RODO-2510 file (C-alpha; in nm, 4 decimals, decimal comma):
residues 279
     n   res          X          Y          Z
     1     m    -0,2788     1,5380    -1,1167
     2     t    -0,3207     1,1845    -1,2323
     3     e    -0,4376     0,8905    -1,0325
     4     l    -0,1031     0,7385    -1,0019
     5     e     0,0355     1,1071    -0,9277
     6     r    -0,2721     1,1486    -0,6359
     7     r    -0,2018     0,7872    -0,4803
     8     a     0,2202     0,8695    -0,4163
     9     n     0,1190     1,2345    -0,3028
    10     d    -0,1255     1,0709    -0,0905
    11     m     0,1333     0,8135     0,0492
    12     r     0,3693     1,0842     0,1192
    13     a     0,1326     1,2726     0,2584
    14     d     0,0638     0,9653     0,5125
    15     i     0,4010     0,9235     0,5923
    16     v     0,4637     1,2380     0,7317
    17     r     0,1258     1,2416     0,9480
    18     m     0,2414     0,9136     1,1126
    19     i     0,6034     0,9687     1,1571
    20     a     0,5468     1,3121     1,3122
    21     e     0,2590     1,1420     1,5251
    22     a     0,5121     0,8780     1,6419
    23     g     0,7768     1,1164     1,6854
    24     s     1,0293     0,8877     1,5321
    25     g     1,0735     0,7404     1,1716
    26     h     1,2335     0,7379     0,8288
    27     p     1,0557     1,0311     0,6213
    28     g     1,3917     1,0996     0,3565
    29     g     1,3988     0,6990     0,2278
    30     s     1,0144     0,6596     0,2106
    31     l     0,8891     0,9701     0,0613
    32     s     1,1993     0,8696    -0,1892
    33     c     1,0585     0,5543    -0,2645
    34     a     0,6860     0,6851    -0,2804
    35     d     0,6558     0,6646    -0,6858
    36     i     0,8393     0,3169    -0,6857
    37     l     0,5694     0,1774    -0,4716
    38     a     0,2505     0,3639    -0,6213
    39     a     0,3843     0,2301    -1,0085
    40     l     0,3733    -0,1429    -0,8040
    41     y     0,0975    -0,1458    -0,6038
    42     f    -0,1447     0,0932    -0,8262
    43     g     0,0431     0,1220    -1,1675
    44     g    -0,0779    -0,2938    -1,2548
    45     v     0,2535    -0,4195    -1,1845
    46     l     0,1917    -0,6170    -0,8329
    47     e    -0,1244    -0,8095    -0,8781
    48     h    -0,1527    -0,8642    -0,5153
    49     d    -0,4912    -0,8741    -0,2872
    50     p    -0,3594    -0,7842     0,1221
    51     r    -0,6141    -1,0128     0,1754
    52     e    -0,4826    -1,3145    -0,0250
    53     p    -0,0780    -1,2589     0,0118
    54     g    -0,0117    -1,5697    -0,2197
    55     v    -0,2689    -1,4608    -0,5240
    56     g    -0,1881    -1,2823    -0,8121
    57     g     0,0766    -1,2426    -1,1321
    58     a     0,3789    -1,1458    -0,8703
    59     r     0,4424    -1,1691    -0,4757
    60     p     0,4335    -0,9121    -0,2657
    61     l     0,7264    -0,6799    -0,2068
    62     h     1,0179    -0,7661     0,0400
    63     p     1,1055    -0,4635     0,1551
    64     g     1,5056    -0,3786     0,1983
    65     q     1,4181    -0,1484     0,5125
    66     g     1,1339    -0,1515     0,7591
    67     s     0,9787     0,1778     0,6982
    68     r     0,9147     0,1523     0,3648
    69     g     0,6428    -0,1297     0,4140
    70     a     0,4309     0,1848     0,3569
    71     g     0,3461     0,1152    -0,0133
    72     a     0,1670    -0,2117     0,1625
    73     l     0,0127    -0,0438     0,4309
    74     r    -0,1552     0,2337     0,1849
    75     r    -0,3010    -0,0259    -0,0040
    76     a    -0,3920    -0,2586     0,2721
    77     r    -0,5706     0,0314     0,4071
    78     a    -0,7452     0,0847    -0,0145
    79     g    -0,8928    -0,2237     0,0667
    80     g    -1,0705    -0,1426     0,3970
    81     l    -0,7864    -0,3326     0,6160
    82     h    -0,6482    -0,0275     0,7675
    83     p    -0,8629     0,2857     0,8517
    84     s    -0,7171     0,6105     0,8548
    85     e    -0,7322     0,6574     1,2449
    86     e    -0,4678     0,3653     1,2948
    87     l    -0,1869     0,4864     1,0790
    88     a    -0,1655     0,7477     1,3929
    89     t    -0,0680     0,4173     1,5877
    90     l     0,2725     0,4024     1,4364
    91     r     0,5267     0,2993     1,6992
    92     k     0,2926     0,3081     1,9600
    93     l     0,2405     0,0458     2,2622
    94     g     0,0367    -0,2195     2,1281
    95     s     0,0017    -0,1175     1,8262
    96     r     0,0610    -0,3865     1,5412
    97     l     0,2113    -0,1065     1,3146
    98     q     0,5291    -0,1567     1,4100
    99     g     0,8614     0,0611     1,3013
   100     h     0,9389    -0,2340     1,1245
   101     p     0,6543    -0,3898     0,9594
   102     d     0,5509    -0,7270     1,1101
   103     s     0,4396    -0,9920     0,8823
   104     n     0,2446    -1,1816     1,1919
   105     q     0,0479    -0,8401     1,2573
   106     v     0,0397    -0,6935     0,8925
   107     p    -0,1974    -0,7965     0,6334
   108     g     0,0071    -0,6883     0,2969
   109     v     0,3168    -0,7890     0,4816
   110     e     0,4568    -1,1532     0,3820
   111     v     0,8051    -1,0874     0,5343
   112     s     0,9089    -0,9446     0,8631
   113     t     1,1886    -0,6778     0,7722
   114     g     1,4609    -0,5576     1,0162
   115     s     1,8368    -0,5486     0,9514
   116     l     1,9377    -0,4031     0,6223
   117     g     2,0856    -0,6549     0,3293
   118     q     1,8751    -0,9418     0,4345
   119     g     1,5300    -0,8383     0,1531
   120     l     1,7170    -0,9433    -0,1350
   121     s     1,8367    -1,3093    -0,0072
   122     i     1,4518    -1,3427     0,1373
   123     a     1,3609    -1,2539    -0,1967
   124     a     1,5687    -1,4701    -0,3722
   125     g     1,4763    -1,7980    -0,1775
   126     a     1,1243    -1,6907    -0,2453
   127     a     1,1688    -1,6800    -0,6389
   128     a     1,3985    -1,9977    -0,5916
   129     g     1,0493    -2,1764    -0,4189
   130     l     0,8549    -2,0283    -0,6764
   131     r     1,0482    -2,1738    -0,9661
   132     l     1,0414    -2,5383    -0,7447
   133     d     0,6995    -2,5201    -0,7169
   134     g     0,6167    -2,4300    -1,1353
   135     a     0,4522    -2,1103    -0,9951
   136     p     0,4301    -1,8447    -1,2489
   137     q     0,4447    -1,5501    -1,0449
   138     t     0,7496    -1,2825    -1,0126
   139     v     0,9431    -1,1723    -0,6598
   140     f     0,9943    -0,7500    -0,6393
   141     a     1,2332    -0,6873    -0,3802
   142     l     1,3140    -0,2734    -0,3079
   143     l     1,6520    -0,1807    -0,1548
   144     g     1,8252     0,1308    -0,0310
   145     d     2,1808     0,2467    -0,2429
   146     g     2,3335     0,2887     0,0735
   147     e     2,2348    -0,1032     0,1976
   148     c     2,3964    -0,2014    -0,1318
   149     q     2,6940    -0,1388     0,0529
   150     e     2,6104    -0,4913     0,2807
   151     g     2,7544    -0,8241     0,1484
   152     q     2,4354    -1,0303     0,2091
   153     v     2,3545    -0,8275    -0,0671
   154     w     2,6112    -0,9242    -0,3155
   155     e     2,6065    -1,3388    -0,2315
   156     a     2,2497    -1,3039    -0,2922
   157     a     2,2863    -1,0959    -0,6552
   158     m     2,5411    -1,4243    -0,7219
   159     f     2,2583    -1,7109    -0,6053
   160     a     1,9945    -1,5313    -0,7936
   161     a     2,2003    -1,5117    -1,1474
   162     h     2,3488    -1,8941    -1,0700
   163     r     2,0107    -2,0099    -1,0170
   164     k     1,8688    -1,8458    -1,2769
   165     l     1,5937    -1,6381    -1,1406
   166     d     1,4117    -1,4691    -1,3633
   167     n     1,1499    -1,3878    -1,1939
   168     l     1,2963    -1,2011    -0,9497
   169     v     1,3310    -0,8516    -0,9867
   170     a     1,5528    -0,5898    -0,7752
   171     i     1,4536    -0,2804    -0,7572
   172     v     1,7574     0,0040    -0,6241
   173     d     1,6212     0,3555    -0,4267
   174     r     1,9190     0,5695    -0,5682
   175     n     1,9146     0,8829    -0,4373
   176     g     2,2755     0,8749    -0,3007
   177     l     2,2349     0,9464     0,0536
   178     q     2,2594     0,7327     0,4091
   179     i     2,1974     0,7763     0,7666
   180     d     2,5797     0,8986     0,7355
   181     g     2,6177     1,1324     0,4449
   182     r     2,6513     1,0894     0,1006
   183     t     2,6571     0,7195    -0,0055
   184     c     2,9882     0,8012    -0,1839
   185     d     3,1389     0,9232     0,1071
   186     v     3,0567     0,6961     0,3069
   187     c     3,1483     0,3532     0,1153
   188     d     3,0933     0,4442    -0,2097
   189     p     2,9091     0,1567    -0,4189
   190     g     2,9832     0,3117    -0,7946
   191     d     2,7854     0,2459    -1,0531
   192     l     2,5173    -0,0297    -0,9137
   193     g     2,3569    -0,1101    -1,2352
   194     a     2,7846    -0,2425    -1,3923
   195     k     2,7881    -0,3986    -1,0340
   196     f     2,4472    -0,5919    -1,1342
   197     a     2,5256    -0,6454    -1,4597
   198     a     2,8695    -0,7766    -1,3975
   199     f     2,7184    -1,0113    -1,1495
   200     g     2,4812    -1,1467    -1,4605
   201     w     2,1718    -0,9693    -1,3966
   202     d     1,9784    -0,7767    -1,6259
   203     v     1,9652    -0,3798    -1,6066
   204     d     1,8113    -0,0993    -1,6213
   205     e     1,8350     0,2098    -1,5162
   206     v     1,5248     0,4610    -1,4537
   207     d     1,4006     0,7897    -1,3487
   208     g     1,2291     0,6824    -1,0213
   209     h     0,9818     1,0046    -0,9810
   210     d     0,8563     0,9395    -1,3109
   211     l     0,5388     0,6978    -1,3391
   212     d     0,4910     0,6310    -1,6413
   213     a     0,8579     0,5100    -1,6904
   214     l     0,8648     0,2840    -1,3662
   215     v     0,5288     0,1164    -1,4843
   216     a     0,6574     0,0550    -1,8164
   217     v     1,0152    -0,0458    -1,7099
   218     l     0,8688    -0,2473    -1,4086
   219     g     0,5883    -0,4029    -1,6219
   220     a     0,8881    -0,5446    -1,8707
   221     a     1,1110    -0,6919    -1,5853
   222     k     0,8524    -0,9086    -1,4513
   223     a     0,7830    -1,0473    -1,8289
   224     g     1,1169    -1,1070    -1,8984
   225     r     1,2299    -1,4362    -1,8875
   226     d     1,5515    -1,4625    -2,0236
   227     g     1,7021    -1,6877    -1,7725
   228     r     1,8784    -1,4133    -1,6003
   229     p     1,7434    -1,1677    -1,2890
   230     h     1,6571    -0,8095    -1,2968
   231     a     1,7804    -0,5354    -1,1448
   232     v     1,6179    -0,1490    -1,2072
   233     i     1,8473     0,1011    -1,0916
   234     a     1,5585     0,4207    -1,0319
   235     r     1,7172     0,7814    -0,9491
   236     t     1,5356     0,9357    -0,6536
   237     v     1,5738     1,2145    -0,4328
   238     k     1,5753     1,1253    -0,0949
   239     g     1,3040     1,3324     0,0829
   240     k     1,0856     1,3805    -0,2475
   241     g     0,8159     1,6086    -0,2446
   242     v     0,9022     1,7806     0,1013
   243     p     1,1396     2,0756    -0,0477
   244     f     1,3070     2,1067     0,3166
   245     m     1,3923     1,7375     0,3409
   246     e     1,5022     1,7022    -0,0413
   247     n     1,8509     1,6139    -0,0570
   248     e     1,9420     1,6218     0,3244
   249     a     2,0867     1,2998     0,4646
   250     g     1,9538     1,4269     0,8051
   251     w     1,6197     1,3637     0,7128
   252     h     1,7253     0,9889     0,6508
   253     g     1,5664     0,9211     1,0430
   254     k     1,4331     1,2646     1,1927
   255     a     1,0791     1,2893     1,2620
   256     p     0,9299     1,6668     1,2080
   257     n     0,7961     1,8782     1,4603
   258     a     0,4388     1,9784     1,3949
   259     e     0,5484     2,3016     1,2443
   260     q     0,7750     2,0892     1,0001
   261     a     0,4759     1,8816     0,9818
   262     a     0,2418     2,1342     0,8672
   263     e     0,4703     2,2876     0,6139
   264     a     0,5484     1,9746     0,4572
   265     l     0,1541     1,8732     0,4570
   266     a     0,1361     2,1949     0,2590
   267     a     0,3686     2,1562    -0,0138
   268     l     0,2595     1,8325    -0,0700
   269     e    -0,1457     1,9615    -0,0614
   270     g     0,0221     2,2481    -0,3073
   271     d     0,1637     2,0040    -0,5226
   272     a    -0,1694     1,8666    -0,5628
   273     g    -0,3455     2,1339    -0,6404
   274     k    -0,0388     2,2441    -0,9408
   275     e    -0,0919     1,9440    -1,0690
   276     s    -0,4692     1,9645    -1,0598
   277     s    -0,4644     2,3070    -1,2305
   278     r    -0,2837     2,1352    -1,5042
   279     g    -0,5354     1,8864    -1,6131
***
């Protein structure tokens, strides 16, 4: 198992433990985007120190959904800002680890998150501000594909293209599921790559679980400054890494019980063992 694969696998294990302990949360989408977060935070794409959020060649990720602050949290933990025992306080009274990350409480989280659809607008505003300041950083925004049913996403997409924000990269976690079922059944977003292209964005599509490909595509999007914002459509599997959660919409927002958590962690440990034996 490579270092990046280990980071993603550890992140998935943390997600399972945290949500099981809390008794509520969003495992499906958090697991599907773990490789994207690993590529950003540990693959050399997002040059970000959680203790100094404004420093580096890329601004911190603006999650489209609160539970997706797992990557920033994992990064902070790696830097010693979150001891392991604090992860067990997710959603507990008095904990700084709320269900939606709070920028006033959690190091590495620059914007508090909540309602879907707002993340890309916030990121576009940050990118526009950097442009006015003449700052070199790139802003990354992670969106869910169900989130792309929100009209505000497309207002932000139109604004970003109009302002030629080539310092903005939107990543869509395209797992095809949302809390109510398949995205194509609830309100089909169609070909998201074609939609972003029609709004004047450069578009790349990538296997959202291929870490080498993710690092390459995200790095190229960060470096590319051609006057157009960049969209990366990452094809993923909801619940990735936990067989009984994979491609199951019911695990969008449901916590595993103790037995299910043990089964999930065993599967993740088994994957790590298999990869290690290959290497």
